[in-house]
Wavefront OBJ file of the C-alpha trace (Angstrom):
o trace
v -6.261 3.140 -13.974
v -6.437 5.258 -10.835
v -7.573 2.182 -8.912
v -4.556 0.236 -10.186
v -2.238 2.982 -8.955
v -4.033 3.008 -5.604
v -3.636 -0.761 -5.233
v 0.090 -0.404 -5.860
v 0.372 2.437 -3.359
v -1.246 0.284 -0.677
v 1.505 -2.281 -1.213
v 4.202 0.239 -0.267
v 5.251 -0.336 3.312
v 7.276 2.084 5.380
v 10.710 0.966 6.594
v 10.762 -0.809 9.960
v 13.446 1.563 11.225
v 13.999 5.286 10.795
v 17.488 5.014 9.345
v 19.221 4.387 6.033
v 19.433 0.625 6.678
v 15.653 0.440 7.045
v 15.101 2.386 3.845
v 17.709 0.424 1.925
v 15.609 -2.745 2.108
v 12.646 -0.912 0.548
v 14.530 0.662 -2.375
v 13.892 -2.169 -4.905
v 10.131 -2.045 -4.288
v 10.168 1.748 -4.407
v 12.040 1.752 -7.731
v 9.722 -0.780 -9.365
v 6.750 1.166 -7.953
v 8.085 4.323 -9.638
v 8.479 2.438 -12.929
v 5.000 0.922 -12.656
v 3.416 4.241 -11.677
v 5.104 5.818 -14.708
v 3.922 3.026 -17.011
v 0.310 3.340 -15.858
v 0.497 7.137 -16.023
v 1.774 6.938 -19.599
v -1.067 4.587 -20.560
v -3.544 6.876 -18.826
v -2.361 9.949 -20.743
v -2.076 8.237 -24.123
v -5.392 6.425 -23.642
v -7.041 9.763 -22.839
v -5.655 11.426 -25.986
v -6.520 8.400 -28.126
v -10.133 8.187 -27.006
v -10.685 11.954 -27.158
v -9.578 11.944 -30.787
v -11.878 9.017 -31.598
v -15.230 9.796 -33.125
v -16.756 6.306 -33.297
v -16.579 3.482 -30.767
v -17.431 -0.074 -31.805
v -17.857 -3.313 -29.877
v -14.325 -4.200 -30.999
v -13.013 -0.995 -29.448
v -14.821 -1.765 -26.194
v -13.444 -5.314 -26.021
v -9.875 -4.300 -26.853
v -10.116 -1.531 -24.255
v -11.161 -4.132 -21.675
v -8.252 -6.319 -22.831
v -5.877 -3.420 -22.137
v -7.371 -2.897 -18.673
v -6.877 -6.597 -17.910
v -3.134 -6.397 -18.571
v -2.803 -3.134 -16.671
v -4.590 -4.717 -13.705
v -1.769 -7.282 -13.483
v 0.875 -4.596 -12.961
v 0.396 -4.448 -9.157
v 1.012 -8.219 -8.953
v 4.164 -7.998 -11.084
v 5.331 -4.912 -9.195
v 5.031 -6.609 -5.820
v 6.796 -9.761 -7.035
v 9.699 -7.822 -8.545
v 9.928 -5.628 -5.444
v 10.348 -8.702 -3.266
v 12.633 -10.572 -5.725
v 14.311 -7.897 -7.829
v 17.500 -9.902 -8.485
v 15.644 -12.983 -9.748
v 15.021 -13.745 -13.419
v 11.464 -15.091 -13.316
v 9.848 -12.079 -11.603
v 11.752 -9.736 -13.955
v 10.615 -11.730 -17.002
v 7.046 -11.887 -15.678
v 7.006 -8.105 -15.315
v 8.036 -7.960 -18.975
v 5.304 -10.398 -20.016
v 2.701 -8.216 -18.283
v 4.161 -5.096 -19.932
v 4.208 -6.909 -23.280
v 0.573 -7.926 -22.846
v -0.392 -4.304 -22.126
v 1.616 -3.039 -25.112
v -0.006 -5.552 -27.468
v -3.440 -4.724 -26.059
v -2.854 -0.992 -26.591
v -1.641 -1.691 -30.127
v -4.821 -3.752 -30.716
v -6.929 -0.908 -29.278
v -5.364 1.540 -31.722
v -6.074 -0.856 -34.595
v -9.690 -1.355 -33.441
v -10.161 2.415 -33.318
v -8.736 2.739 -36.823
v -11.178 0.040 -38.046
v -14.107 1.794 -36.364
v -13.053 5.147 -37.848
v -11.883 3.964 -41.259
v -13.260 7.051 -43.040
v -11.822 9.507 -40.494
v -8.642 10.844 -42.088
v -7.841 12.972 -39.034
v -7.488 10.001 -36.649
v -5.564 8.004 -39.254
v -3.155 10.924 -39.722
v -2.901 11.524 -35.977
v -1.902 7.932 -35.267
v 0.528 7.931 -38.157
v 2.908 4.997 -38.554
v 2.761 4.181 -34.815
v 6.486 3.435 -34.585
v 6.403 3.461 -30.773
v 3.465 1.058 -30.795
v 5.416 -1.383 -32.941
v 8.789 -0.926 -31.197
v 7.502 -1.370 -27.635
v 6.597 -5.076 -27.916
v 9.980 -5.807 -29.503
v 11.813 -4.139 -26.620
v 9.620 -5.900 -24.050
v 10.353 -9.292 -25.659
v 14.064 -8.461 -25.549
v 13.706 -7.547 -21.876
v 11.946 -10.829 -21.098
v 14.791 -12.777 -22.681
v 17.486 -10.637 -21.093
v 15.938 -11.185 -17.646
v 17.515 -14.642 -17.649
v 20.953 -13.178 -18.350
v 20.495 -10.293 -15.895
v 17.259 -8.933 -14.439
v 18.811 -5.471 -14.506
v 19.128 -5.604 -18.300
v 15.417 -6.407 -18.414
v 14.625 -3.433 -16.174
v 16.721 -1.236 -18.471
v 14.594 -2.361 -21.436
v 11.335 -1.711 -19.582
v 12.558 1.719 -18.490
v 13.633 2.527 -22.066
v 10.084 1.883 -23.291
v 8.739 4.253 -20.639
v 11.150 6.986 -21.686
v 10.113 6.450 -25.292
v 6.448 7.035 -24.381
v 6.842 9.902 -21.897
v 5.929 12.423 -24.567
v 2.496 11.537 -25.974
v 1.929 11.471 -29.712
v 1.679 15.201 -30.433
v -0.472 14.705 -33.504
v -2.904 12.665 -31.423
v -2.956 15.269 -28.632
v -3.577 18.011 -31.203
v -6.314 15.969 -32.857
v -7.916 15.324 -29.450
v -7.941 19.035 -28.644
v -9.801 19.727 -31.863
v -12.642 17.350 -30.983
v -15.874 19.248 -30.539
l 1 2 3 4 5 6 7 8 9 10 11 12 13 14 15 16 17 18 19 20 21 22 23 24 25 26 27 28 29 30 31 32 33 34 35 36 37 38 39 40 41 42 43 44 45 46 47 48 49 50 51 52 53 54 55 56 57 58 59 60 61 62 63 64 65 66 67 68 69 70 71 72 73 74 75 76 77 78 79 80 81 82 83 84 85 86 87 88 89 90 91 92 93 94 95 96 97 98 99 100 101 102 103 104 105 106 107 108 109 110 111 112 113 114 115 116 117 118 119 120 121 122 123 124 125 126 127 128 129 130 131 132 133 134 135 136 137 138 139 140 141 142 143 144 145 146 147 148 149 150 151 152 153 154 155 156 157 158 159 160 161 162 163 164 165 166 167 168 169 170 171 172 173 174 175 176 177 178 179 180
């Protein structure tokens, strides 16, 4: 995930001029970079807590983890496209599709971990009902559709999901800290 953030950072270009007009042209890319950095940071933190709390890893867990990394690796592409075309529907919807893919992959990873740790009541309790994991894809789908009405409504949806996930699952973080 650190490599993905680094790739995005390399795409940030400084303004051509040292005035407000020069910076103004870079603001859309900077804003989508901030959103993307936040999204990857949230995945990084939650992924860390999830795997620390996990006692058993199966082949299914490994494959779903790779599936998650695939979708996260597409974020730099979507970020660059939105940064260059922030007022256009297709790049905004594509960003949402990538975010949706990552959300579904994370949800699948959680389910694979639950299957691999079926007799581990602590991890089952720590994950709980996973309301955020079920709500995120719904909001991303809404954002993808809204992108064709207004890309800014889509960005509002994507930002809302990030705010929802800023605080990691406390039960999962507590369970992870109790791992030997």
